[in-house]
Structures are given as C-alpha cells and as structure tokens.
Residue, then its C-alpha position, 0 to 999 in steps of 0.5 A: x523338422x522344418x525342411x530347408x532345401x536351399x541348405x540342403x542343396x548347398x551342402x550337396x553341392x559342396x561335397x561334389x566339389x571335395x570331401x569336406x562341407x564345413x558348415x559354418x553360423x552362428x549359435x543357434x542358427x540351425x546346424x545341427x537340426x540341418x545336418x540331422x535333416x540329410x537323412x538318418x540312414x545315411x549319417x553317423x552323427x557325432x557330438x563333439x561336445x561330449x568327452x567320448x567322442x574325444x575318446x572314440x576319435x583318439x586314433x581317427x584311422x581306425x575310427x574311419x575304418x569302421x564307419x559303415x554310414x557314407x556320411x559322417x556330421x562332426x558337430x561343433x568339431x571345434x570342441x576337439x583337441x585337434x579337429x584339423x588332423x581328424x579331418x585331414x585323416x578322413x579326406x585323405x585316407x578314406x576319399x569315398x566318405x563324404x564329411x560334414x563338420x559344423x562350428x560357429x567359426x570358419x577354419x582361420x579360427x585360432x590355433x586349432x586349425x594351423x592346418x586349414x585344409x586347403x582343396x580338401x574342403x568347401x563351406x557353407x555359411x549357414x545365415x539366419x532364416x532367410x526371406x525365401x524360408x519365411x513360409x515354411x516356418x510360418x511367420x511373417x516378415x515383421x516377426x522374423x525383423x523383431x525376433x531374429x532369424x535363429x529358429x528358437x527365436x523365430x518361432x517363439x510366441x513372443x520376444x524373451x530377452x532372456x534368449x539374448x542375453x544368455x545367448x551373448x554369455x554362451x557365445x563368449x564361453x562357448x566360442x570366443x574364450x576357447x577359440x581366441x583366448x579371450x578372458x575379459x567376458x565383459x570387455x568383449x560383451x561390450x564391444x560386440x553390443x557397440x557393434x550392434x547398436x552401430x549395425x547398419x552404420x560406418x566403422x571407425x576403430x578409433x572411434x570405437x576404442x575411444x568409446x568404450x575405453x580400450x585400446x585399438x589393438x584390442x578393437x582390432x582383435x576383438x573385431x576379427x574374432x566377430x567376423x571369424x564367428x560370423x557375429x558381424x559382417x563387415x562390408x567394405x566399400x567398393x571403389x574404383x579409385x575415384x577421389x571422391x570415393x569412400x575406399x577404406x572405411x567399412x560398414x558393420x551389421x549384426x549378424x541377425x535382426x533379433x540381436x539388433x532389436x534387442x540391444x537396441x530397445x527396439x520393441x514394438x517397431x516402428x516404421x523407421x526401424x523396420x527400414x534398417x533390419x530390412x537391409x539385414x535381411x537383403x544382406x543375408x541373402x546375398x550372403x547366401x545366394x552369392x557366397x563367392x562374392x562378398x557384398x560391399x557398399x558404394x559412398x562418395x565423400x558427398x554422402x551419396x550412397x549405394x546400399x550393396x553393390x555385387x562386382x561380378x567382373x570388372x565390367x558387370x557391376x550390380x547395385x542393390x538398394x534397399x526400400x521398406x516402402x520402394x516410393x521412397x526410393x530416391x535415385x539420385x545416388x544410383x545415377x551418380x554410381x552409374x556415371x563411373x561405373x555405367x555396366x550391370x544391373x540395378x535392383x530396388x529390393x522391397x518386402x511388397x510382394x508385388x509381382x517384379x517389374x521394371x521402372x525407368x529413372x531418367x537414364x536408368x532401368x531399375x528392376x523392383x522385386x524381392x530378394x528373390x529375384x537375387x540370384x547370379 
C-alpha cells in the first residue's frame, strides 16, 4: 500500500470540523485504498455494493449502537437505498463516532441526497495522483501524463486502451445511470469524449449541441452530471466587470491526463502534448491545495490569457501560468492582467525541478517554481 499522507491529513482535518468526511472522487482514483490506510485497528469498513450491507443498515440506530470501532467507512455509499438517512442518524445520534463516506459524486447528486447534511460533513475531493506524490508511486512525470493519475493505470507497465474504454462504460452504468437516471449511454459517452477532446479549451453549449446532434438542455444536464461526479472541471472566467474581459464563457478540463491522451490518440506524447497535459496537472494541484477557492482563468477579447487565477480576497489575486518550457513564457498577457489587478503573487509553474527563483519581467516579479510552491 502506497502511503498518501497529504490525503490522510485532509480527512483528519475534515473530522476535526464535522463528524462526517465525504471522500469524493472518480472511480478507481484510490478512495478505497485510502480509506483502508487509516488503520485496520480503528475502522469498520463496509462495501455498500454488497446487498448484505444494505440489510445490516436497515435500522441505522441499532447498527451504530453496536459499532465497536471509532471510525465507520461507507465505501460507495450512493449504492444504498437511503444514504442520507444513514449518515444523518450516525452524525446526530452518535456524535463521538467518525464517519468516512466515499462516492463518485458530491452530496448534490440525484434524488438520493435530497438532504445534503448541512453542518454535519466536510468534503475532500480526491484528485488523480498529484505532482508531489510521484516519488512515492515511483513513476516519472511522462508516465503520469500519458497513463494518467488513477493508480491502476499509472502503475501499469504499458498503457492499456482496454482500461480506459472499460472505465468509460462502467462510469455510466455504475454512477451516471444510477444517480441521474440517464438512459442513453452512447449519447452520454459521446458528450464525455467530446469534452475530453476539448479539454483545456473554451466551452460553448450551443456549439457542442450542434456538433453532437443533441439539444441544448441535454448538454446542460449532462455537463452538470459530469461536474458533480468530478469527471470534468468547469473553470469559469475571473473578471472585475471590465468591458474587454471574457465574463461568461468557461473552460473545460477533463479529470485525468490519461483519458485526455487516450481520447485524443496521443501515444507517444509529443512536446506540445506535454504542455497541454501539464496544465491539467497544475490544475489538480490547485484543486487539492486550495479546496475552498475554485480556480478561475482570465482572458480578454484580444485573446490574452492567464491560465489560472486564485482569488484569495478582493485585493489579493494570484496569477498562475503553466509552461512545460519556462523559456517559452511571454509576459504580455500577465502585464495586462496586472494593470487591472495589481495586487497578488505571480507564478510561472514548470516541471523543471530547479530550485525556485524569482525573475523580473519589466516591473513584474514572477516566481518560477514547480507546483510544490503553490501553497496558501
């Protein structure tokens, strides 16, 4: 078992704030192994895929009263008939118990979670394997970009197309269909693959509907399901109301570099491919390190763009640029951005592994570093 101390700490921090830690993340991202790593001597692990578990939880109060372990893990809890009721009884009637619930979705997903357990839970979004976890997994960055960050794929000796195709089919059957009631797998998977090919680019709902031959409401509902289940990240524009800023059109990022490269047929990777996929790795790092601040991007109508913006406060806005090769960085867009938003840190994030240093571009100071330095 590969230790993942960052995520273990995140779960423990969640429990200090609320009795339920909701561990969300896509299928095969390592939720079960992470839950088991919390210690066999302190957890009662339940696989909610099993019918016997549903029977065991028919009377949640009796079940919790007889728990000897201090931590109960409900793996894939959305498979239960009424998961919200189970969690609510556990949190309210047994406040000293600690509960870890895992699932592909957030508590906003579907009819099963009409009660979102406000005040009783904290969410931890498990991303694919992070940049600073690569040494623990014993893999190279190139392997992470090509295979992706789901542990079974990342640790494989070769990229197996069957893994990615099987994952897409089971994602629909086990998550999307059960949670949202969508029936047309081909239509849904066509949209998901379209999003993966678009990944890192701007999204237009009407253009997408036209390209796929489906209705705009279908695109909207399916995109919402993809966002809830963390299969895509919608990065919305940062703006202050300026006339020349993009204010509505979001960018879409697929959840994993392995699936982006699989759908695009990128094998082997070229240098330009690495630059695009590196941006995804940086985004996942931002999601992990700044869980309460959704990353945004900035773009003006002239096409000048800053990859990611982290808005800590109204007057403190960090700019994050991603470059596979730092020598290719052009500071023109960042200078325009800073003319509107002068306060905050500037980062140029690269995989070089060099000691971080600060470089001046005119009046701008830019910190050139790996993702490790991107901390609150």
